[in-house]
N, CA, C and O atoms as a MOPAC input file, in Angstrom:
PM7 MOZYME 1SCF
protein

 N      0.68400 1    -1.29900 1     0.23300 1
 C     -0.30700 1    -0.29500 1    -0.23600 1
 C      1.17300 1     1.02500 1    -0.22800 1
 O      2.24900 1     1.03100 1     0.37000 1
 N      0.47600 1     2.07700 1    -1.27000 1
 C      1.69700 1     3.05200 1    -1.10400 1
 C      1.03900 1     4.20200 1    -0.38100 1
 O     -0.16300 1     4.46900 1    -0.37400 1
 N      2.23600 1     4.98000 1     0.36000 1
 C      1.41900 1     5.80600 1     1.01900 1
 C      0.99400 1     7.51100 1     0.23500 1
 O      1.66200 1     7.84300 1    -0.74400 1
 N     -0.02400 1     8.38900 1     0.71200 1
 C      0.15700 1     9.57300 1     0.12300 1
 C      1.16000 1    10.71300 1     0.45800 1
 O      1.45600 1    10.57400 1     1.64500 1
 N      1.70800 1    11.61300 1     0.00800 1
 C      2.76900 1    12.88300 1     0.76100 1
 C      2.08300 1    13.13200 1     1.83400 1
 O      2.66600 1    12.99400 1     2.90900 1
 N      0.93700 1    13.48000 1     1.82500 1
 C      0.31400 1    13.86100 1     3.23100 1
 C     -0.20200 1    12.87200 1     4.01300 1
 O     -0.45700 1    11.72900 1     3.63600 1
 N     -0.33500 1    13.26300 1     4.96800 1
 C     -0.85700 1    12.03000 1     6.24500 1
 C      0.05000 1    11.59000 1     7.27300 1
 O      1.20100 1    11.23300 1     7.02300 1
 N     -0.46700 1    11.61100 1     8.45600 1
 C      0.81000 1    11.09200 1     9.33700 1
 C      0.61200 1     9.95200 1     9.21200 1
 O      1.69400 1     9.37400 1     9.11200 1
 N     -0.47300 1     9.07300 1     9.14400 1
 C     -0.48400 1     7.70200 1     8.96400 1
 C     -1.93800 1     6.92300 1     8.62700 1
 O     -3.00200 1     7.42500 1     8.26500 1
 N     -1.48000 1     5.03100 1     8.96000 1
 C     -2.31200 1     4.30900 1     8.89900 1
 C     -2.91200 1     4.04100 1    10.47600 1
 O     -2.21600 1     4.09400 1    11.49000 1
 N     -4.34400 1     3.74800 1    10.43600 1
 C     -4.76400 1     3.35700 1    11.72900 1
 C     -6.13100 1     2.23500 1    11.14300 1
 O     -7.18200 1     2.50800 1    10.56400 1
 N     -5.48000 1     0.76500 1    11.64800 1
 C     -6.55400 1    -0.11800 1    11.52300 1
 C     -6.87700 1    -0.43000 1    12.45800 1
 O     -6.24600 1    -0.68900 1    13.48300 1
 N     -8.72500 1    -0.46200 1    12.05500 1
 C     -9.35300 1    -1.11400 1    13.23100 1
 C     -9.88400 1    -2.39000 1    13.21800 1
 O    -10.61200 1    -2.56100 1    12.24000 1
 N     -9.79800 1    -3.23100 1    13.85800 1
 C    -10.89400 1    -4.17100 1    13.69000 1
 C    -11.10800 1    -5.03200 1    14.68900 1
 O    -10.42600 1    -5.56500 1    15.56500 1
 N    -12.56500 1    -5.03900 1    14.23600 1
 C    -13.74300 1    -6.00100 1    15.25300 1
 C    -13.84400 1    -7.29800 1    14.81500 1
 O    -13.96100 1    -7.51000 1    13.60800 1
 N    -13.80700 1    -8.54200 1    15.91000 1
 C    -13.59500 1    -9.90300 1    15.08800 1
 C    -14.74200 1   -10.25100 1    16.14100 1
 O    -14.90600 1    -9.88300 1    17.30400 1
 N    -15.48500 1   -11.10600 1    15.29500 1
 C    -16.37600 1   -11.85900 1    15.96900 1
 C    -16.29300 1   -13.54600 1    15.91900 1
 O    -15.63300 1   -14.12300 1    15.05500 1
 N    -17.08900 1   -14.28700 1    17.01300 1
 C    -16.88900 1   -15.54600 1    16.78200 1
 C    -15.68200 1   -15.93100 1    16.76900 1
 O    -15.40700 1   -16.66600 1    15.82100 1
 N    -14.90300 1   -15.71300 1    17.44000 1
 C    -13.40800 1   -15.85600 1    18.17100 1
 C    -13.61700 1   -17.01100 1    19.40300 1
 O    -14.44100 1   -17.29500 1    20.27100 1
 N    -12.60700 1   -17.37400 1    19.00200 1
 C    -12.31100 1   -18.86600 1    20.08300 1
 C    -12.26200 1   -18.39400 1    21.29100 1
 O    -11.64800 1   -17.34200 1    21.47000 1
 N    -12.96500 1   -19.13500 1    22.51900 1
 C    -13.03100 1   -18.50300 1    23.93500 1
 C    -11.72300 1   -18.90600 1    24.10200 1
 O    -11.05900 1   -17.88400 1    24.27500 1
 N    -10.96500 1   -19.96400 1    24.14000 1
 C     -9.95100 1   -20.23100 1    24.31700 1
 C     -8.93200 1   -19.06300 1    24.25700 1
 O     -8.31400 1   -18.35300 1    25.05100 1
 N     -9.06300 1   -19.21400 1    22.96700 1
 C     -7.67000 1   -18.03100 1    22.39100 1
 C     -8.24300 1   -16.76900 1    23.40900 1
 O     -7.54700 1   -16.70800 1    24.42200 1
 N     -9.14500 1   -15.93200 1    23.38800 1
 C     -9.38400 1   -14.46000 1    23.89800 1
 C     -9.13000 1   -14.84400 1    25.58800 1
 O     -8.91300 1   -13.95700 1    26.41300 1
 N     -9.18400 1   -16.01400 1    25.87200 1
 C     -8.52900 1   -15.93800 1    27.23100 1
 C     -7.49900 1   -16.22000 1    27.69700 1
 O     -7.35300 1   -16.32700 1    28.91400 1
 N     -6.72400 1   -16.37100 1    26.99900 1
 C     -4.87500 1   -16.98300 1    27.29400 1
 C     -4.12000 1   -16.18300 1    26.80400 1
 O     -3.76300 1   -15.96800 1    25.64600 1
 N     -3.86300 1   -15.69700 1    27.85800 1
 C     -2.46900 1   -14.27000 1    28.27700 1
 C     -1.64900 1   -14.62500 1    27.25900 1
 O     -1.41500 1   -13.83600 1    26.34300 1
 N     -1.22800 1   -15.60900 1    27.29800 1
 C      0.03700 1   -16.28600 1    26.46700 1
 C      0.31900 1   -15.73500 1    24.92100 1
 O      1.23500 1   -15.16200 1    24.33000 1
 N     -1.52100 1   -16.44500 1    24.49600 1
 C     -1.75300 1   -16.05200 1    22.81600 1
 C     -1.78500 1   -14.38000 1    22.86100 1
 O     -0.94600 1   -13.78700 1    22.18200 1
 N     -2.69700 1   -13.65400 1    23.61500 1
 C     -2.48800 1   -12.32500 1    22.83200 1
 C     -0.83600 1   -11.88200 1    23.31900 1
 O     -0.28500 1   -11.31700 1    22.37400 1
 N     -0.18100 1   -11.96400 1    24.19900 1
 C      1.12000 1   -11.95600 1    24.13900 1
 C      1.97700 1   -12.02200 1    23.06200 1
 O      2.75100 1   -11.21300 1    22.55000 1
 N      1.53800 1   -13.65600 1    22.72900 1
 C      2.18600 1   -13.85300 1    21.21600 1
 C      1.98400 1   -13.01800 1    20.34400 1
 O      2.80800 1   -12.38900 1    19.68000 1
 N      0.46900 1   -12.98200 1    20.31900 1
 C      0.54100 1   -11.70000 1    19.12200 1
 C      1.17900 1   -10.16000 1    18.99500 1
 O      1.67900 1    -9.50100 1    18.08400 1
 N      0.90800 1    -9.96800 1    20.30300 1
 C      1.59100 1    -8.68400 1    20.48000 1
 C      3.17300 1    -8.45600 1    20.64500 1
 O      3.86800 1    -7.47900 1    20.92000 1
 N      3.39200 1    -9.64000 1    20.38700 1
 C      5.57400 1   -10.20500 1    20.27000 1
 C      5.63000 1   -10.14200 1    19.12000 1
 O      6.54600 1    -9.60500 1    18.49700 1
 N      4.77400 1   -10.61500 1    18.70000 1
 C      5.38600 1   -11.08400 1    16.81300 1
 C      4.67300 1   -10.34800 1    15.96700 1
 O      5.11200 1   -10.20700 1    14.82500 1
 N      3.37900 1    -9.70200 1    16.36000 1
 C      2.93000 1    -8.34000 1    15.05000 1
 C      3.44800 1    -7.65800 1    14.65700 1
 O      3.24800 1    -7.57100 1    13.44600 1
 N      4.51500 1    -6.61300 1    15.25400 1
 C      5.36400 1    -5.71600 1    15.24200 1
 C      6.18900 1    -6.00400 1    14.02900 1
 O      6.16400 1    -5.32300 1    13.00400 1
 N      7.26600 1    -7.56700 1    14.31900 1
 C      8.09700 1    -7.52400 1    13.17700 1
 C      7.43200 1    -8.19800 1    11.78300 1
 O      7.82600 1    -8.04200 1    10.62800 1
 N      6.29700 1    -8.99900 1    12.26700 1
 C      5.46100 1    -9.13500 1    10.86500 1
 C      5.37900 1    -7.81000 1     9.99900 1
 O      5.71500 1    -7.87500 1     8.81700 1
 N      5.07100 1    -6.95900 1    10.38200 1
 C      4.66300 1    -5.77200 1     9.37400 1
 C      5.42200 1    -4.49700 1     9.34400 1
 O      5.22800 1    -3.34600 1     8.95200 1
 N      6.66600 1    -5.38800 1    10.10000 1
 C      8.11400 1    -4.33500 1     9.55900 1
 C      8.10900 1    -3.12500 1    10.58300 1
 O      8.52500 1    -2.03300 1    10.19500 1
 N      7.58000 1    -3.31200 1    12.07500 1
 C      7.97900 1    -2.41900 1    12.68600 1
 C      8.74000 1    -2.62400 1    13.87100 1
 O      9.12100 1    -3.74200 1    14.21800 1
 N      9.02500 1    -1.34000 1    14.64700 1
 C     10.45300 1    -1.18700 1    15.70900 1
 C      9.47600 1    -1.92900 1    16.78800 1
 O      8.35000 1    -1.66500 1    16.36700 1
 N      9.33900 1    -2.70700 1    17.94000 1
 C      9.17800 1    -2.91600 1    19.37400 1
 C      9.64000 1    -1.78800 1    19.92900 1
 O     10.28000 1    -1.12800 1    19.11000 1
 N      9.56600 1    -1.24300 1    21.11800 1
 C     10.70300 1    -0.54500 1    21.76400 1
 C     10.00500 1    -1.06100 1    23.14800 1
 O     10.28500 1    -0.21600 1    23.99900 1
 N      9.34000 1    -1.93100 1    23.63200 1
 C      9.24400 1    -2.39200 1    25.11100 1
 C      8.58700 1    -3.82200 1    24.52500 1
 O      8.16800 1    -3.91600 1    23.37200 1
 N      8.55900 1    -5.05000 1    25.61500 1
 C      7.78600 1    -5.90500 1    25.50100 1
 C      6.41000 1    -5.66000 1    25.78900 1
 O      6.11200 1    -4.68800 1    26.48300 1
 N      5.41200 1    -6.53800 1    25.27400 1
 C      3.78000 1    -6.18600 1    25.23500 1
 C      3.98400 1    -6.21300 1    26.95500 1
 O      4.81600 1    -6.66100 1    27.74500 1
 N      2.36600 1    -5.25500 1    27.03600 1
 C      1.84300 1    -6.03800 1    28.29800 1
 C      0.85800 1    -6.02500 1    28.59000 1
 O      0.15900 1    -5.01500 1    28.67400 1
 N      0.42300 1    -7.51600 1    28.90500 1
 C     -0.83700 1    -8.10900 1    28.85800 1
 C     -1.43700 1    -8.58100 1    30.30000 1
 O     -0.79900 1    -9.23300 1    31.12600 1
 N     -2.83700 1    -8.11200 1    30.45600 1
 C     -3.63400 1    -8.30700 1    31.61800 1
 C     -4.69500 1    -8.34900 1    31.76400 1
 O     -5.44200 1    -7.79100 1    30.96000 1
 N     -5.23400 1    -9.11200 1    32.98700 1
 C     -6.85400 1    -9.53100 1    33.21400 1
 C     -7.43400 1    -8.74300 1    33.76900 1
 O     -6.98700 1    -8.16100 1    34.75700 1
 N     -8.72700 1    -8.50900 1    33.19500 1
 C     -9.67700 1    -7.00400 1    33.60500 1
 C    -11.19600 1    -8.20600 1    34.02100 1
 O    -11.68500 1    -9.11100 1    33.34500 1
 N    -11.48000 1    -7.79300 1    35.09800 1
 C    -12.60800 1    -7.72900 1    35.20300 1
 C    -13.57100 1    -6.51500 1    35.12100 1
 O    -13.37700 1    -5.47200 1    35.74400 1
 N    -14.84800 1    -6.78800 1    34.12300 1
 C    -16.18000 1    -5.57300 1    34.07800 1
 C    -16.44800 1    -5.50900 1    35.19300 1
 O    -16.00700 1    -6.18900 1    36.12000 1
 N    -17.58300 1    -4.26000 1    35.21500 1
 C    -18.60000 1    -4.03400 1    36.10200 1
 C    -19.92400 1    -4.95600 1    35.62400 1
 O    -20.76400 1    -5.33700 1    36.43900 1
 N    -19.97800 1    -5.21100 1    34.41900 1
 C    -20.86100 1    -6.60900 1    34.27300 1
 C    -20.03300 1    -7.74900 1    33.88900 1
 O    -18.99300 1    -7.56100 1    33.25800 1
 N    -20.49000 1    -9.12900 1    34.28600 1
 C    -19.85500 1   -10.21000 1    34.21600 1
 C    -18.92300 1   -10.86800 1    32.86800 1
 O    -17.78800 1   -11.34300 1    32.81900 1
 N    -19.93200 1   -10.65800 1    31.88500 1
 C    -19.69300 1   -10.50200 1    30.82200 1
 C    -18.75100 1    -9.60300 1    29.95900 1
 O    -18.19100 1    -9.96900 1    28.92600 1
 N    -18.66300 1    -8.40000 1    30.52700 1
 C    -17.06700 1    -8.08300 1    30.29300 1
 C    -15.86000 1    -8.03200 1    30.76700 1
 O    -15.07000 1    -7.08800 1    30.79000 1
 N    -15.74000 1    -9.27900 1    31.21000 1
 C    -14.04800 1    -9.76600 1    31.74100 1
 C    -13.34700 1    -9.68100 1    30.47400 1
 O    -13.92900 1    -9.38100 1    29.43200 1
 N    -12.42300 1    -9.87300 1    30.52600 1
 C    -11.50500 1   -10.27000 1    29.73700 1
 C     -9.78100 1    -9.78400 1    29.80800 1
 O     -9.08700 1    -9.49300 1    30.78200 1
 N     -9.37900 1    -9.85500 1    27.97700 1
 C     -7.66600 1    -9.92600 1    28.34600 1
 C     -7.30200 1    -8.52300 1    27.78800 1
 O     -7.64500 1    -8.47200 1    26.60700 1
 N     -7.00700 1    -7.92500 1    28.00700 1
 C     -6.47400 1    -6.82400 1    27.21800 1
 C     -4.68200 1    -6.32300 1    27.20600 1
 O     -3.98100 1    -6.72500 1    28.13400 1
 N     -4.07400 1    -5.46400 1    26.12600 1
 C     -2.85800 1    -5.81900 1    26.00700 1
 C     -2.49400 1    -4.71900 1    24.95100 1
 O     -3.17600 1    -4.21800 1    24.05700 1
 N     -1.32900 1    -4.52600 1    25.30100 1
 C     -0.71000 1    -3.07600 1    24.03300 1
 C      1.15100 1    -3.72400 1    23.89300 1
 O      1.85800 1    -4.60900 1    24.37600 1
 N      1.22100 1    -2.84300 1    23.12800 1
 C      2.91500 1    -2.85800 1    22.49500 1
 C      2.81500 1    -1.63100 1    22.47800 1
 O      1.77600 1    -1.07000 1    22.13000 1
 N      4.09100 1    -0.88400 1    22.92500 1
 C      4.41800 1     0.21900 1    21.91200 1
 C      5.39200 1    -0.06400 1    21.07100 1
 O      6.33200 1    -0.80200 1    21.36800 1
 N      5.19500 1     0.71000 1    19.54500 1
 C      6.28500 1     0.56400 1    18.93900 1
 C      6.68200 1     1.99300 1    18.40500 1
 O      5.91200 1     2.90200 1    18.09300 1
 N      7.92800 1     1.98400 1    18.37500 1
 C      8.50000 1     3.75500 1    17.65800 1
 C      7.56300 1     4.15400 1    16.78900 1
 O      7.30500 1     5.30700 1    17.13500 1
 N      6.61200 1     3.75700 1    15.45600 1
 C      6.02500 1     4.00900 1    15.51700 1
 C      4.36200 1     4.17300 1    15.59700 1
 O      3.65500 1     4.47300 1    14.63500 1
 N      3.93100 1     3.93100 1    16.85300 1
 C      2.96700 1     4.25400 1    17.54700 1
 C      2.76300 1     3.59000 1    18.10900 1
 O      3.40900 1     3.33400 1    19.12500 1
 N      1.39800 1     2.76700 1    17.58100 1
 C      0.81000 1     1.37500 1    18.98400 1
 C      0.26500 1     0.09200 1    18.66200 1
 O     -0.39500 1     0.41700 1    17.67500 1
 N      0.09600 1    -1.00300 1    18.78200 1
 C     -1.01000 1    -1.81400 1    18.80300 1
 C     -1.49200 1    -2.46100 1    20.02100 1
 O     -0.94000 1    -3.14200 1    20.88600 1
 N     -2.46700 1    -2.12400 1    19.86800 1
 C     -3.29500 1    -2.75600 1    21.23500 1
 C     -4.53100 1    -3.45000 1    21.12200 1
 O     -5.23800 1    -3.09300 1    20.17900 1
 N     -5.04800 1    -4.53300 1    22.00100 1
 C     -6.07100 1    -5.36900 1    21.53500 1
 C     -6.84400 1    -5.22900 1    23.11600 1
 O     -6.38000 1    -4.86300 1    24.19600 1
 N     -8.47200 1    -5.77600 1    22.65200 1
 C     -9.15700 1    -5.76500 1    23.73700 1
 C    -10.22400 1    -7.29800 1    23.49600 1
 O    -10.73600 1    -7.55400 1    22.40600 1
 N    -10.38200 1    -8.10100 1    24.63200 1
 C    -10.84000 1    -9.46000 1    24.13300 1
 C    -12.00000 1    -9.32500 1    25.19500 1
 O    -11.86200 1    -8.78300 1    26.29200 1
 N    -13.40800 1   -10.01300 1    24.61800 1
 C    -14.71300 1   -10.23300 1    25.11400 1
 C    -14.95000 1   -11.77400 1    25.31600 1
 O    -15.93300 1   -12.20900 1    24.71500 1
 N    -14.20100 1   -12.70400 1    26.07800 1
 C    -14.28200 1   -13.56000 1    25.91100 1
 C    -16.01300 1   -13.78800 1    25.59300 1
 O    -16.48200 1   -13.83600 1    24.45600 1
 N    -16.76300 1   -13.90500 1    26.78300 1
 C    -18.44000 1   -14.41000 1    26.98200 1
 C    -19.02100 1   -13.94400 1    25.68000 1
 O    -19.93200 1   -14.56600 1    25.13300 1
 N    -18.35300 1   -12.55000 1    25.04700 1
 C    -19.33000 1   -12.25300 1    23.39000 1
 C    -18.33700 1   -12.92400 1    22.15500 1
 O    -18.60300 1   -12.75500 1    20.96600 1
 N    -17.20900 1   -13.67300 1    22.60500 1
 C    -16.62600 1   -14.23400 1    21.32600 1
 C    -15.61900 1   -13.01200 1    20.63500 1
 O    -15.10700 1   -13.10500 1    19.51900 1
 N    -15.50400 1   -12.14500 1    21.33400 1
 C    -15.28200 1   -10.64600 1    20.48100 1
 C    -13.82200 1   -10.24500 1    20.59100 1
 O    -13.17600 1   -10.63500 1    21.56400 1
 N    -13.25600 1    -9.48500 1    19.64800 1
 C    -12.11400 1    -8.92400 1    20.15400 1
 C    -12.00000 1    -7.21300 1    19.52000 1
 O    -12.78200 1    -6.52400 1    18.86400 1
 N    -10.87600 1    -7.01400 1    19.98200 1
 C    -11.21100 1    -5.43000 1    19.21900 1
 C     -9.63800 1    -4.66100 1    19.32000 1
 O     -9.11000 1    -4.14000 1    20.30300 1
 N     -9.06000 1    -4.82400 1    17.74000 1
 C     -7.79000 1    -4.50100 1    17.41100 1
 C     -7.15600 1    -3.03300 1    16.97800 1
 O     -7.17400 1    -3.00300 1    15.74800 1
 N     -6.86600 1    -2.38800 1    17.25500 1
 C     -5.72900 1    -1.24900 1    16.78800 1
 C     -4.65400 1    -1.41100 1    16.82600 1
 O     -3.95700 1    -1.98300 1    17.66400 1
 N     -4.34500 1    -0.76100 1    15.62400 1
 C     -2.75500 1    -0.62200 1    15.03400 1
 C     -2.67700 1     0.13900 1    14.59100 1
 O     -3.39500 1     0.15800 1    13.59100 1
 N     -1.73500 1     1.57500 1    14.84300 1
 C     -1.71500 1     3.06000 1    14.16000 1
 C      0.13400 1     2.65600 1    14.21200 1
 O      0.93600 1     2.13400 1    14.98500 1
 N      0.10900 1     3.32400 1    12.77400 1
 C      1.86100 1     3.74100 1    12.49100 1
 C      2.09100 1     4.74300 1    11.87800 1
 O      1.37900 1     4.70000 1    10.87500 1
 N      2.82600 1     5.87200 1    11.88500 1
 C      3.30700 1     6.57400 1    10.86800 1
 C      4.05300 1     6.35700 1    10.06400 1
 O      4.38200 1     7.22300 1     9.25400 1
 N      4.57800 1     5.03500 1    10.04900 1
 C      5.13500 1     3.90200 1     8.77800 1
 C      4.32600 1     2.98400 1     8.06200 1
 O      3.70500 1     2.12000 1     8.68200 1
 N      4.24600 1     3.09200 1     6.54900 1
 C      2.74000 1     2.18900 1     5.70300 1
 C      2.96100 1     0.54400 1     6.18600 1
 O      4.07600 1     0.06400 1     6.38900 1
 N      1.88400 1    -0.08900 1     6.30200 1
 C      2.43000 1    -1.44900 1     6.63900 1
 C      0.89900 1    -2.22400 1     6.40400 1
 O     -0.23800 1    -1.80600 1     6.62300 1
 N      1.40300 1    -3.57900 1     5.84500 1
 C      0.35600 1    -4.08300 1     5.26000 1
 C     -1.02600 1    -4.51200 1     6.21200 1
 O     -1.08600 1    -5.41100 1     7.05000 1
 N     -1.80100 1    -3.82700 1     5.90900 1
 C     -2.94800 1    -4.25300 1     7.38500 1
 C     -3.55500 1    -5.48400 1     7.20000 1
 O     -3.88700 1    -6.08700 1     8.22100 1
 N     -3.84700 1    -6.16000 1     5.75600 1
 C     -4.43500 1    -7.03900 1     5.24400 1
 C     -3.67800 1    -8.37300 1     6.23800 1
 O     -4.16900 1    -9.14100 1     7.06600 1
 N     -2.31700 1    -8.21400 1     5.71900 1
 C     -1.39700 1    -9.62200 1     6.66900 1
 C     -1.69000 1    -9.42700 1     8.27200 1
 O     -1.77100 1   -10.43100 1     8.97900 1
 N     -1.83000 1    -8.26300 1     8.76800 1
 C     -1.99500 1    -8.01400 1    10.04900 1
 C     -3.47700 1    -8.80100 1    10.57100 1
 O     -3.64400 1    -9.54400 1    11.53800 1
 N     -4.65500 1    -8.23400 1     9.32800 1
 C     -5.98100 1    -9.00100 1     9.35000 1
 C     -6.05800 1   -10.73700 1     9.57500 1
 O     -6.80100 1   -11.46100 1    10.23800 1
 N     -5.19700 1   -10.92100 1     8.90500 1
 C     -5.13400 1   -12.32100 1     8.27200 1
 C     -4.37400 1   -13.17300 1     9.61000 1
 O     -4.72200 1   -14.27300 1    10.03900 1
 N     -3.53300 1   -12.53600 1     9.98600 1
 C     -2.52000 1   -13.39200 1    10.94800 1
 C     -3.66500 1   -12.87900 1    12.47600 1
 O     -3.61800 1   -13.64700 1    13.43600 1
 N     -4.44500 1   -11.83600 1    12.57000 1
 C     -5.15900 1   -12.05500 1    13.98400 1
 C     -6.51200 1   -12.91100 1    13.67500 1
 O     -7.27700 1   -13.30100 1    14.55700 1
 N     -6.65400 1   -13.10100 1    12.50700 1
 C     -7.99400 1   -13.97900 1    12.32500 1
 C     -7.64000 1   -15.53700 1    12.42700 1
 O     -8.41000 1   -16.46300 1    12.68600 1
 N     -6.54800 1   -15.57000 1    12.20800 1
 C     -6.20200 1   -17.25900 1    12.37100 1
 C     -5.33700 1   -17.44300 1    14.07600 1
 O     -5.01600 1   -18.49900 1    14.62100 1
 N     -5.18100 1   -16.30600 1    14.48300 1
 C     -4.41000 1   -16.64000 1    15.80300 1
 C     -5.86200 1   -16.79300 1    16.58300 1
 O     -6.06100 1   -17.99100 1    16.78400 1
 N     -6.64100 1   -16.20200 1    16.94700 1
 C     -8.21900 1   -16.06900 1    17.22100 1
 C     -9.25900 1   -16.55700 1    16.91900 1
 O    -10.17700 1   -16.28500 1    17.69200 1
 N     -9.59300 1   -17.42900 1    15.75900 1
 C    -10.41700 1   -18.03200 1    15.27000 1
 C    -11.72500 1   -16.68100 1    15.04700 1
 O    -12.68900 1   -16.44300 1    15.77600 1
 N    -11.41400 1   -16.18000 1    14.12900 1
 C    -12.01900 1   -14.37200 1    13.98900 1
 C    -12.90400 1   -15.11700 1    12.63200 1
 O    -12.30200 1   -15.16300 1    11.55900 1
 N    -14.34700 1   -15.70000 1    12.70600 1
 C    -15.06600 1   -15.93700 1    11.93300 1
 C    -16.27200 1   -14.69800 1    11.25200 1
 O    -17.20000 1   -14.81300 1    10.45200 1
 N    -15.83600 1   -13.79500 1    11.84700 1
 C    -16.56200 1   -12.43600 1    10.72900 1
 C    -15.78300 1   -11.35400 1    11.67700 1
 O    -15.48400 1   -11.31100 1    12.87100 1
 N    -15.59800 1   -10.46300 1    10.49200 1
 C    -14.98000 1    -8.96300 1    11.43600 1
 C    -15.40800 1    -8.13200 1    10.44600 1
 O    -15.98600 1    -8.30200 1     9.37300 1
 N    -14.86000 1    -6.89200 1    11.24600 1
 C    -15.03700 1    -5.31500 1    10.58500 1
 C    -13.65700 1    -4.46400 1    10.88500 1
 O    -13.11900 1    -4.17900 1    11.95500 1
 N    -13.27900 1    -4.15800 1     9.45700 1
 C    -12.29500 1    -3.84700 1     9.44600 1
 C    -12.81600 1    -2.25600 1     8.96500 1
 O    -13.85000 1    -2.09100 1     8.31700 1
 N    -11.69100 1    -0.84300 1     9.50800 1
 C    -11.40300 1    -0.01300 1     9.02800 1
 C    -10.18800 1     0.74700 1     8.71200 1
 O     -9.80600 1     1.44100 1     9.65400 1
 N     -9.90200 1     0.77200 1     8.28300 1
 C     -8.25800 1     2.12200 1     7.56200 1
 C     -8.82800 1     3.29900 1     7.27200 1
 O     -9.50800 1     3.64300 1     6.30500 1
 N     -8.33400 1     4.09300 1     8.58600 1
 C     -8.01400 1     5.31100 1     8.35800 1
 C     -6.90300 1     5.91500 1     7.84500 1
 O     -5.80600 1     5.37300 1     7.98700 1
 N     -7.04200 1     7.17400 1     7.15100 1
 C     -5.78300 1     7.68500 1     7.30500 1
 C     -5.90800 1     8.95500 1     7.91600 1
 O     -6.59300 1     9.86300 1     7.44400 1
 N     -5.17100 1     9.03600 1     9.08900 1
 C     -5.06900 1     9.85800 1     9.95300 1
 C     -3.98200 1    10.90400 1     9.47200 1
 O     -3.16500 1    10.68700 1     8.57700 1
 N     -4.13300 1    12.40700 1    10.41500 1
 C     -3.55500 1    13.03800 1    10.07700 1
 C     -3.53800 1    13.70800 1     8.52200 1
 O     -2.56200 1    14.34200 1     8.12200 1
 N     -4.56800 1    13.51600 1     7.81900 1
 C     -4.06300 1    14.32300 1     6.47000 1
 C     -3.99400 1    15.79500 1     6.21300 1
 O     -4.28400 1    16.34600 1     5.15100 1
 N     -3.67700 1    16.22600 1     7.04000 1
 C     -3.22100 1    17.60300 1     6.87500 1
 C     -1.91600 1    17.95200 1     7.13300 1
 O     -1.36700 1    18.94900 1     6.66500 1
 N     -1.14700 1    16.72900 1     8.25100 1
 C      0.18700 1    16.26100 1     8.66600 1
 C      1.46600 1    16.21100 1     6.93500 1
 O      1.72000 1    15.22300 1     6.24500 1
 N      1.79800 1    17.14700 1     6.82200 1
 C      3.03300 1    16.70300 1     5.16300 1
 C      3.92600 1    15.77600 1     5.52300 1
 O      4.30500 1    15.62500 1     6.68400 1
 N      4.29200 1    15.14100 1     4.60400 1
 C      5.85200 1    14.28200 1     4.94000 1
 C      6.95800 1    14.95600 1     4.40700 1
 O      8.09500 1    14.88400 1     4.87400 1
 N      6.53000 1    15.79500 1     3.15800 1
 C      8.00900 1    16.06100 1     2.23200 1
 C      7.89900 1    17.94000 1     2.44100 1
 O      6.78300 1    18.45800 1     2.45700 1
 N      8.77800 1    18.53500 1     2.54300 1
 C      9.27500 1    19.70200 1     2.41900 1
 C      8.87600 1    20.53700 1     1.26800 1
 O      8.52500 1    21.71700 1     1.24000 1
 N      9.03400 1    19.50200 1     0.15000 1
 C      8.22500 1    20.21800 1    -1.62100 1
 C      6.54300 1    19.95600 1    -1.60300 1
 O      5.82500 1    20.42000 1    -2.48800 1
 N      5.93400 1    19.02200 1    -0.29300 1
 C      4.82500 1    18.93400 1    -0.32400 1
 C      4.28500 1    20.35700 1     0.39500 1
 O      3.90600 1    21.37500 1    -0.18500 1
 N      4.35500 1    20.15000 1     1.57400 1
 C      4.63200 1    21.52000 1     2.10700 1
 C      4.08900 1    23.02400 1     1.26100 1
 O      3.04100 1    23.66800 1     1.32700 1
 N      5.85600 1    23.26300 1     0.15300 1
 C      5.66600 1    24.33900 1    -0.19900 1
 C      4.52200 1    24.20800 1    -1.19200 1
 O      3.67300 1    25.09700 1    -1.14000 1
 N      4.35300 1    23.15900 1    -2.16100 1
 C      3.38000 1    23.14100 1    -2.51200 1
 C      1.70400 1    23.36600 1    -2.53200 1
 O      1.02400 1    23.60500 1    -3.53000 1
 N      1.23600 1    23.21800 1    -1.12900 1
 C      0.20000 1    23.37500 1    -0.67600 1
 C      0.07900 1    24.52900 1    -0.00200 1
 O     -1.08200 1    24.83100 1     0.27700 1
 N      0.88300 1    25.23100 1     0.32800 1
 C      0.84100 1    26.85000 1     0.59300 1
 C      1.27700 1    27.26300 1    -0.57300 1
 O      0.18400 1    27.82500 1    -0.64500 1
 N      1.74200 1    27.51000 1    -1.45300 1
 C      1.18900 1    28.24600 1    -2.83100 1
 C     -0.28900 1    27.76700 1    -3.12500 1
 O     -1.04000 1    28.59100 1    -3.64600 1
 N     -0.64900 1    26.82000 1    -2.90700 1
 C     -2.25700 1    26.24500 1    -3.80600 1
 C     -2.99600 1    27.18600 1    -2.68700 1
 O     -3.80200 1    27.86200 1    -3.32600 1
 N     -3.06800 1    27.48200 1    -1.49000 1
 C     -3.67400 1    28.01700 1    -0.32100 1
 C     -3.32300 1    29.84500 1    -0.54400 1
 O     -3.95200 1    30.82400 1    -0.14200 1
 N     -2.41900 1    29.76600 1    -1.12200 1
 C     -2.00700 1    31.57100 1    -1.17600 1
 C     -2.90200 1    31.77700 1    -2.48800 1
 O     -3.80200 1    32.61600 1    -2.44700 1
 N     -2.65900 1    30.97200 1    -3.74100 1
 C     -3.25300 1    31.10700 1    -4.77300 1
 C     -4.68800 1    31.64800 1    -4.28400 1
 O     -4.92000 1    32.85700 1    -4.27700 1
 N     -5.68100 1    30.65300 1    -3.85900 1
 C     -6.78700 1    30.26500 1    -3.30600 1
 C     -7.24400 1    31.59300 1    -2.65100 1
 O     -8.35700 1    32.10300 1    -2.78200 1
 N     -6.22000 1    32.06200 1    -1.93600 1
 C     -6.71200 1    33.60900 1    -0.64300 1
 C     -6.63800 1    34.62200 1    -1.82300 1
 O     -7.47700 1    35.52200 1    -1.76600 1
 N     -5.89300 1    34.63600 1    -2.74900 1
 C     -5.69300 1    36.05600 1    -4.09700 1
 C     -6.87800 1    35.99100 1    -4.52100 1
 O     -7.65600 1    36.93800 1    -4.63200 1
 N     -7.09800 1    34.72900 1    -4.81100 1
 C     -8.85000 1    34.56300 1    -5.65400 1
 C     -8.39500 1    35.17200 1    -7.25800 1
 O     -9.23700 1    35.24500 1    -8.15300 1

């Protein structure tokens, strides 16, 4: 996926349904995903994953959450085993193959249905000086009428 000259980065959100209860409750599986995903999508892990079990106010809302900081931003996951659901976010200022990340999560967690959103974040954030100059010239021209 080629990134345009403007924009800060891609933000993948994945909602996974019909997931494996055993995988959603397994802290080691969540850790494994967060530990291996950065290398797989060519990111730079800057800390080990942090994974923990939580208990919500409603009994069905318990699950496992985790995140890993990458030099390019972060990867986070929240599971709701009683609902067979997981929520995954990957945000990076560097291009990445989001389809590869989705396929890996689907395989590891047994996702049977999913919703994917890929956002271009910070669209007014120029990446190159030439782009900034061009955008400024266009804006000034529009202001002059």
